[in-house]
C-alpha positions in Angstrom: -37.5 75.3 -54.2 -33.9 76.1 -53.3 -32.2 79.1 -55.0 -28.6 79.3 -56.1 -27.9 81.3 -53.0 -29.3 78.5 -50.8 -27.1 75.9 -52.4 -24.1 78.2 -52.0 -25.0 78.6 -48.3 -25.2 74.8 -47.9 -21.8 74.3 -49.5 -20.2 77.0 -47.3 -21.3 75.2 -44.2 -19.5 71.9 -45.1 -16.2 71.7 -43.3 -13.1 71.4 -45.6 -15.0 71.2 -48.9 -12.9 71.2 -52.0 -13.4 69.8 -55.5 -10.6 69.1 -58.0 -10.7 68.0 -61.6 -9.0 64.9 -63.1 -5.7 66.8 -63.1 -6.0 67.5 -59.4 -6.5 71.2 -60.1 -9.0 73.1 -57.9 -12.4 73.6 -59.3 -14.1 74.8 -56.1 -13.0 75.5 -52.5 -15.5 76.9 -50.0 -14.5 80.0 -48.0 -14.3 78.1 -44.8 -11.5 75.9 -46.0 -9.8 78.8 -48.0 -9.7 80.9 -44.8 -8.1 78.1 -42.8 -5.3 77.8 -45.5 -5.0 81.6 -45.8 -6.0 81.6 -49.5 -8.5 83.6 -51.7 -11.1 81.1 -53.0 -11.4 82.9 -56.3 -7.7 83.2 -57.0 -6.8 79.5 -56.4 -9.2 78.1 -59.0 -7.1 76.2 -61.5 -4.2 75.7 -59.2 -2.9 72.2 -58.3 -4.3 71.2 -54.9 -0.8 70.5 -53.5 0.3 74.1 -54.3 -2.4 75.3 -52.0 -2.4 72.5 -49.4 0.9 70.7 -49.6 0.0 68.0 -47.0 -3.3 67.0 -48.8 -4.0 63.5 -50.1 -6.6 64.5 -52.6 -4.3 63.9 -55.5 -4.0 60.2 -54.5 -7.7 59.8 -54.9 -7.3 61.4 -58.4 -4.7 58.8 -59.3 -6.4 55.7 -57.8 -10.0 56.9 -58.6 -11.1 55.1 -55.4 -12.9 56.6 -52.4 -11.0 57.1 -49.2 -13.2 57.1 -46.1 -12.1 58.9 -42.9 -8.4 59.3 -43.9 -6.1 61.8 -42.2 -3.7 64.5 -43.0 -2.0 67.4 -41.1 -3.0 71.0 -41.7 -1.5 73.9 -39.7 -0.4 71.5 -36.9 -3.9 70.0 -36.8 -4.8 66.5 -37.6 -7.7 66.5 -40.1 -9.9 63.5 -40.8 -11.4 63.8 -44.2 -13.3 61.7 -46.8 -12.8 61.7 -50.5 -15.0 60.4 -53.4 -14.3 60.2 -57.1 -16.8 62.1 -59.3 -18.2 60.7 -62.6 -20.4 62.6 -65.1 -23.7 61.3 -66.6 -21.7 59.4 -69.3 -19.7 57.6 -66.6 -16.5 59.5 -67.4 -14.2 60.4 -64.5 -14.5 64.1 -63.7 -12.5 64.6 -60.5 -12.6 64.3 -56.7 -14.6 65.9 -53.9 -13.2 66.0 -50.4 -14.8 67.2 -47.1 -13.6 67.1 -43.5 -15.2 64.6 -41.0 -13.2 66.1 -38.1 -11.2 69.3 -38.5 -10.0 69.1 -34.8 -8.2 66.3 -33.2 -9.9 66.9 -29.9 -13.3 66.4 -31.6 -12.0 63.2 -32.9 -10.8 62.1 -29.5 -14.3 62.9 -28.0 -15.9 61.0 -30.9 -13.7 57.9 -30.3 -14.5 58.0 -26.6 -18.2 57.9 -27.5 -17.6 55.0 -29.9 -15.7 53.2 -27.2 -18.5 53.8 -24.8 -21.1 52.6 -27.3 -19.0 49.5 -28.0 -18.9 48.8 -24.3 -22.6 49.1 -24.1 -23.0 47.0 -27.1 -20.8 44.3 -25.6 -22.8 44.5 -22.4 -26.1 44.0 -24.2 -24.7 41.2 -26.4 -23.6 39.4 -23.2 -27.0 40.1 -21.6 -28.8 38.7 -24.7 -26.5 35.7 -24.7 -27.2 35.2 -21.0 -30.9 35.4 -21.5 -30.9 33.1 -24.5 -28.4 30.7 -23.1 -28.2 28.8 -19.9 -29.2 30.5 -16.7 -26.8 28.6 -14.4 -23.4 27.0 -14.7 -21.6 24.2 -12.9 -20.5 26.7 -10.3 -24.0 27.0 -9.1 -24.0 23.4 -8.0 -22.9 23.8 -4.4 -21.1 21.0 -2.5 -17.8 19.1 -2.0 -19.2 15.7 -1.1 -18.1 12.7 -3.0 -21.4 12.3 -4.8 -21.4 15.9 -6.0 -17.8 15.6 -7.2 -18.9 12.5 -9.2 -22.0 14.4 -10.5 -19.8 17.3 -11.7 -17.4 14.9 -13.5 -20.4 13.3 -15.2 -21.7 16.8 -16.3 -18.3 17.6 -17.8 -18.2 14.3 -19.7 -21.8 14.8 -21.0 -20.9 18.4 -22.1 -18.1 17.1 -24.3 -20.5 15.2 -26.6 -23.8 15.9 -28.4 -25.6 12.7 -27.3 -28.9 12.9 -25.6 -28.9 13.0 -21.8 -31.5 11.6 -19.3 -31.3 13.2 -15.9 -33.1 11.3 -13.1 -33.7 12.2 -9.5 -36.3 13.1 -6.9 -38.3 16.3 -7.1 -36.4 19.3 -5.9 -32.9 17.8 -6.1 -31.7 20.1 -9.0 -32.1 18.3 -12.3 -32.7 21.5 -14.2 -29.6 23.0 -12.8 -27.6 20.0 -14.1 -29.2 20.5 -17.6 -28.2 24.2 -17.6 -24.6 23.3 -16.5 -24.3 20.7 -19.4 -25.4 23.3 -21.9 -23.2 26.0 -20.5 -20.1 23.8 -20.8 -20.9 22.4 -24.2 -20.0 23.8 -27.7 -23.7 24.7 -28.0 -23.6 27.4 -25.4 -23.8 30.1 -28.1 -27.3 28.8 -28.9 -30.5 29.0 -27.0 -31.3 26.9 -23.9 -35.1 26.2 -24.3 -37.0 24.5 -21.5 -40.4 22.8 -21.7 -42.1 21.4 -18.7 -44.0 18.4 -20.0 -46.3 18.3 -17.0 -47.4 21.9 -17.5 -48.7 21.7 -21.1 -52.2 20.4 -21.8 -52.0 17.4 -24.1 -54.0 19.1 -26.9 -51.5 21.9 -27.0 -48.4 19.8 -26.7 -47.7 19.3 -30.4 -48.0 23.0 -31.3 -45.8 23.9 -28.4 -43.0 21.6 -29.6 -43.3 21.8 -33.4 -45.2 25.1 -34.0 -47.8 25.6 -36.7 -48.3 27.5 -40.0 -50.7 30.4 -40.4 -54.3 29.1 -40.9 -53.4 25.6 -39.7 -56.5 25.5 -37.6 -59.4 27.8 -36.6 -57.7 29.6 -33.7 -54.2 29.6 -35.2 -52.5 33.0 -34.9 -51.8 35.0 -38.1 -48.2 34.3 -39.2 -48.1 31.0 -37.4 -46.0 30.0 -34.4 -42.4 28.8 -33.9 -42.2 25.7 -31.8 -39.6 24.8 -29.1 -37.7 22.6 -31.5 -37.0 25.6 -33.8 -36.3 28.0 -31.0 -33.6 25.5 -29.7 -32.0 25.1 -33.1 -28.2 25.1 -32.8 -28.8 24.9 -29.0 -30.3 22.7 -26.4 -33.9 21.6 -25.8 -34.6 20.6 -22.2 -37.7 18.4 -21.7 -38.4 18.5 -18.0 -40.6 15.8 -16.4 -40.5 13.9 -19.7 -42.3 11.1 -18.0 -45.5 13.3 -18.3 -45.2 13.5 -22.1 -48.4 12.3 -23.8 -48.0 8.8 -25.2 -49.6 9.8 -28.5 -46.9 12.4 -29.2 -43.9 10.2 -28.4 -43.6 8.8 -32.0 -43.2 12.3 -33.3 -40.5 13.0 -30.8 -38.7 9.8 -31.7 -38.8 10.7 -35.4 -37.4 14.2 -34.6 -34.5 12.6 -32.8 -33.9 10.0 -35.5 -34.3 12.0 -38.6 -33.2 15.4 -37.3 -36.3 17.1 -38.8 -39.7 18.2 -37.7 -43.1 18.9 -39.3 -45.0 22.0 -38.2 -48.8 21.6 -37.9 -50.2 22.6 -41.3 -46.7 22.7 -42.9 -46.0 21.4 -46.4 -42.3 20.6 -45.9 -40.2 19.1 -43.2 -37.7 21.4 -41.4 -34.2 20.3 -40.6 -33.1 20.8 -37.0 -29.8 20.7 -35.2 -30.5 20.4 -31.5 -29.4 18.5 -28.5 -32.1 16.9 -26.2 -31.6 16.8 -22.5 -34.6 15.3 -20.6 -35.3 14.9 -16.9 -37.6 12.5 -15.1 -38.7 12.1 -11.5 -40.2 8.7 -12.1 -38.7 5.4 -13.3 -39.2 5.3 -17.0 -38.7 1.5 -17.1 -41.7 1.1 -14.8 -43.8 3.4 -17.1 -42.7 1.3 -20.1 -44.0 -1.9 -18.3 -47.3 0.0 -17.6 -47.6 1.0 -21.3 -47.2 4.7 -20.6 -43.8 5.3 -22.2 -42.4 4.0 -25.4 -39.3 1.7 -25.0 -37.7 2.9 -28.3 -38.0 6.6 -27.2 -36.5 5.7 -23.8 -33.4 4.2 -25.5 -33.1 7.3 -27.6 -33.3 9.6 -24.6 -31.1 7.5 -22.3 -27.8 7.5 -24.2 -26.1 9.3 -21.3 -27.7 8.8 -17.9 -27.0 11.1 -15.0 -28.5 10.5 -11.5 -28.8 13.5 -9.2 -28.4 12.4 -5.6 -31.0 13.4 -3.1 -30.0 15.8 -0.3 -30.2 13.1 2.3 -27.3 11.3 0.5 -25.0 14.3 0.8 -25.9 16.0 4.1 -22.3 17.2 4.5 -23.1 19.7 1.8 -26.0 21.3 3.7 -23.9 24.0 5.5 -22.5 25.3 2.3 -25.8 25.2 0.5 -27.5 27.0 3.4 -24.7 29.6 3.5 -25.0 30.3 -0.3 -28.8 30.7 -0.1 -28.6 33.0 2.9 -26.2 35.3 0.9 -28.8 35.3 -1.9 -31.7 36.0 0.4 -30.0 38.8 2.3 -30.1 40.9 -0.9 -33.6 39.7 -1.8 -35.2 40.1 1.6 -33.1 43.0 2.9 -31.7 41.0 5.8 -28.2 40.8 7.4 -28.0 37.2 8.4 -24.4 35.9 8.8 -24.8 32.4 10.1 -27.0 29.5 11.3 -26.9 28.3 14.8 -25.2 25.0 15.6 -28.5 23.6 16.9 -30.2 24.3 13.6 -27.4 22.7 11.7 -27.7 19.6 13.9 -31.4 19.4 13.2 -30.7 19.9 9.5 -28.2 17.0 9.6 -30.8 14.7 11.2 -33.7 15.5 8.9 -34.3 13.4 5.8 -35.3 16.2 3.4 -38.0 14.5 1.3 -38.3 17.7 -0.7 -34.5 18.0 -1.2 -32.8 21.3 -1.9 -36.1 23.0 -2.7 -37.4 22.2 0.7 -34.2 23.4 2.3 -34.4 26.7 0.5 -38.1 27.0 1.4 -37.3 26.4 5.1 -34.5 29.0 5.1 -36.6 31.6 3.3 -39.4 31.1 5.8 -37.0 31.5 8.7 -35.4 34.7 7.2 -38.9 36.2 6.9 -39.4 35.6 10.6 -36.0 37.1 11.7 -35.7 40.8 12.6 -33.5 42.9 10.3 -30.9 43.5 13.0 -30.5 39.8 13.9 -27.4 38.1 12.5 -28.0 34.4 13.3 -30.8 32.0 12.4 -31.7 30.0 15.5 -34.3 27.3 16.3 -37.0 29.9 17.2 -37.0 31.1 13.5 -37.9 27.7 12.2 -41.5 26.4 12.4 -41.7 23.0 14.1 -38.2 22.1 12.9 -37.7 19.7 15.8 -40.9 17.9 14.7 -39.4 17.3 11.3 -36.2 15.9 12.7 -35.1 12.3 11.9 -37.5 9.8 13.5 -34.5 8.1 15.0 -34.8 10.7 17.8 -37.2 8.8 20.1 -39.4 11.2 22.1 -40.4 8.5 24.5 -36.9 8.4 25.9 -36.5 12.2 26.4 -36.3 13.8 29.8 -39.7 15.4 30.3 -38.2 18.2 32.4 -36.1 19.5 29.6 -37.3 18.0 26.3 -35.8 20.5 23.9 -32.3 20.2 25.3 -32.6 16.5 25.2 -33.7 16.6 21.6 -30.8 18.8 20.7 -28.4 16.6 22.6 -29.5 13.4 20.8 -29.6 15.2 17.4 -26.2 16.6 17.9 -24.7 13.2 18.9 -26.3 11.5 15.9 -25.0 14.2 13.6 -21.5 14.0 14.9 -21.5 10.1 14.7 -22.9 10.3 11.1 -20.2 12.8 10.0 -17.4 10.8 11.7 -18.6 7.6 9.9 -18.7 9.5 6.6 -15.1 10.8 7.2 -14.0 7.3 8.3 -13.0 8.6 11.8 -10.9 11.5 10.5 -11.5 14.2 13.2 -10.0 17.0 11.1 -12.3 16.3 8.2 -15.3 15.8 10.5 -14.6 19.2 12.2 -14.3 20.9 8.9 -17.7 19.4 7.7 -19.3 20.4 10.9 -17.7 23.9 10.6 -16.3 23.8 14.2 -12.7 23.8 15.5 -11.2 20.4 16.1 -10.7 21.0 19.9 -14.4 21.8 20.2 -15.2 18.5 18.4 -13.2 16.6 20.9 -15.1 18.4 23.7 -18.4 17.5 22.3 -17.4 13.9 21.7 -16.4 13.6 25.4 -19.5 15.3 26.6 -21.8 13.2 24.4 -20.0 9.9 25.1 -18.8 9.4 21.5 -15.9 7.0 21.3 -14.3 7.0 17.8 
């Protein structure tokens, strides 16, 4: 139990403590404050506060009977930050005002403000990180390329992002369908919400419903205590991306259709429907119309999903983008693998241009990563020796029967280089400047190669 002396000691250690009555006359001032204003704490009792501290604002709190948090006044050339509260007795009658200093030194205030600013910066950082983690992982800037097909793709992404309609993204495996979904979400007015992904081929059919819709506690024998939130709820106000939607169980498709039509879901074991506000983006690597004919996909669900259709072109349809894609991935892998690669040899690029890339960008990335694991840390250029059997993967238009048996590799390179240049010239409609730019070589060198390889364009 604290004694009267203990309470007095506590009061004396509060900076700038003063109590005034309802007439703004001093009832109590601790010795710490009295000393700073050069007054005797016993002799000033009953005096008006402004007679002792002319710059004070305590009397204003007496007049307004309202608290004043972290207000300032000047005392002995020091800026004081103080807080004032009105005091009421047990009957609710106004008694007076108590004031104490929050900062009695401006330098302390400056240091405090610096800390607050630092905390705000950290808070902003973590807010942005949280938003980044919850939101889309990629943006439209992560789609590398300047080909006509990629420019068209980016235009379609921007158009899709401007609406809330469902989007169906189609394309071969490894061509970047998920990247397109992220870009749409990032550009849309839903980018403040979560981007939630569900790979329909990775979920066992018996768990699919609980993954999408969630369940209530006790809904079934193995249900977790407290239940589970499904992907639909997690994506509320955001975007739900259904990857490989062609693998969705047929038995569950009516429930997906109802969620799209009615904008509500039913959790397993739930008693009431839950309203949802989400956008569905789906991706398929098979023709859904074929699956409809085979009785594996509902036609009505297809029309619900296919309001906006975006086709992602395979890599073989935009080979002119390969140098930039490779360069971008090399920069990424240099940090990840602790390498210092600066370029890819011309021979490798020629092989790249003549390969058909059945695995698309994913295969290209895999091939480059394998090569960078084979290169020594001091080497700067990826060459043919770093690629396993790359020449064996080259376009089958290179006929090995016609190759000079004395120097087969040089002949392969020569044929591949010729076909690559012809292909790029055709793509650029004979424009040598554009062709040289796509091949990343000077225009005079292009003319030399055309003469050497017998290309007449």
